[in-house]
C-alpha positions, 0 to 999 in steps of 0.5 A: 359830841366832843371834837377830837384833836384830829378833827381840829387839825383837819379844820385848821388845815382847811383854813389855808384853802379858805384864805386862797378861796378869797382870791380864787372864787372857783375854789369855794365849791370844792372847799364847801364840799370838803367841809360838808364831807368832814362834818358828815364823817364827824357825825358818822363817827359820833353815831358809831361811838354812841352805839358802843355797848359799855358798862362801868362799875366802881369797887372801893375798899370797905374802909379808906385810911386817911393819908394812905394811897387807897386802891380804887378799881373801875370795872369796864365791860364792852358788850359790843363786837367792835374794839373801842378806845376809851378815856375814863375819869372818876368823880372824886370828893374834894377831900381825896387826892388822885391823878387828875388825868383821865385813864386811857385804854383800848377795850376789845370787843366782847371783853372786860378790863379793870383799871386801877388808880389810887386815891389819898384822903386828906381828912377823916369822915364820910364823903361822897363819890360821884359818877364815873365819866366815860368818853368813847372815841369814834372809829375814825378818831374825829369825835368823842361821845361822852357818857355818865354812868351812875355810881354815886356812893358814900365812903368812910375814911378812917384813921390809918390802922395799918400798923395795928393790922400788921401787928394783929397778923403777928404773934405776940411772942415774935420779935417785931424788929421789921415793924420797928417795935420792941418785943410784945412778949410778957416775959422779962423785967416786971413785977408779977411772977410768970413761971420758972425755967432752966437757967440760960447763959446771960440770965442775971444772978438776981433772977435765979430762984435758989430754992427751986434750984436746990430742989431740982439740983440745977440752976433755975431762973424766975421769969417775971412779967409786966403787970396786966390790967393797968390803966392807960388814958390817951388824951388827944388835943383837938385844939387850933394848933392841931389843925396845922398840916405836917407831911400832908396830914394835920397834926391831929391826924398824926396824933389819932393814928398814933393813939389808935396804934397805942390803944391797940397794943395796950388792949392786946397787952391786957391793959385797960385803955381810956380816951379823952378828946379835949380842946377848950373843954372835954369833947369826948371821954371814954373811961378805961376799959379792956377788950376788943369792944373797948378798942372799937369804941376808941376807933369810933370816937376818934373817927369823928374827932375834928380840930376846934379852932379854939384855945386849949384849956389844959387846966379844965382837962386836968381838973376833970382827970383829977376827979375821974381817975382814982387809979394810978394811970399812964396819961399819954397826952398828944398835943403841940408845943408851938404856941408858947402861951398855950403850952405854958398853961399845961406845966403846973397841972401836969406836975400836979398829976405826976404825983399820982399818975405817970404823964407822957407828953407826945408831939409832932415836930414841925418839919417845915420849920426844920427844912426852912432852916436847912437852906440859906436865905437868898434874900431879906424876906427869907432871912426874916422867915429864918429868924422867925422859924429859929425863934419858934423852934428855940421857944419850943425846945425851952418849953419842952425842957420846962414841961419835961420836969417833975416826973413828966416824960416827953416825946417829940419826933417826926410824924412817921415816928410818932406811933412807934415812939409812943408804943415803945415808950409805953412798953418801956414804962411797963417793963420798968414797973413805973406804973 
């Protein structure tokens, strides 16, 4: 039994006559009678609330996405004839964020209702939902009867695959401007012949096939396509700097989301895609492969990737790649440049790899540092923070310029731009025939 606000209000009001009864003894019998009546009404209210016949169940998505407000449904059934007022609160794992306030509703007799709330996971992995807690208010509004409905279950939180899902629903030949992605059409500048078609206004003279034009007695354009079955290796840094949070997610989560989007597009584009997760050594390695089965392996590997609070050994990574990768590949390295000493160790190995491969470094900007510098410091402590932030960003820019030499390409964007920036650069490299 849990007293309601109404019952506490009545008890507070009875405190006034109790003070008066201290001076007028004749009021005590009346006051005790009112107290007994109020307690009897509270007990009756509790009995009526306990008799409500209710059923509660939870409905979860098959897979939850990290950093996404996933919808959770609570189904309630009132099998009794009386209308009841309810307060519902779900027992969420600490790794999920949601509104902490109970959901209030009124459920008519012999009816059912569904309440919806959104839970945002802050981590990937497997987590446990608890039971559903329900409070039923008595018809007099004096007390609540609290119940617990068994609903414990496990839920898997995966990387954010919404971008890949939206792309899957699109035709490869369509212009995906609304997605922010360049066309995934295979026609265009490339190295392999695709087909012949009639000349159209805007076609380059260099694309005209003069022999075919002579045979057909009209201008004919040669259509080229990007070479397929090329090798793409996605390298994801899982070191200590990737544990830092940016816009609600760790840098590793942003990298994982972008890596999966890139892998999806590359697999769909007919390329062979591999994966490396590294920190102080190689934690996981998938040799480049093609097809949906390979993409499934990449998803399963990145699902369990966690940041390791260790120093990143780029030299060990690139030594292993130098041995394993015999075929020219696009190396997409998702990492961080905030630690200058750590980032310094990747300069020489990347330049060595650029002789055989196409290295592409991708990182997430530190939006908190940028936002800090936008506001003038109100005091000496804030001025010191500004100076440190300014120095960190300056060192970061110098390191990016140093790394982006000797054939190494760079991408450093805001978190929400990382996925599309990675895919668009990949498509650009394919179109130019760099691989």
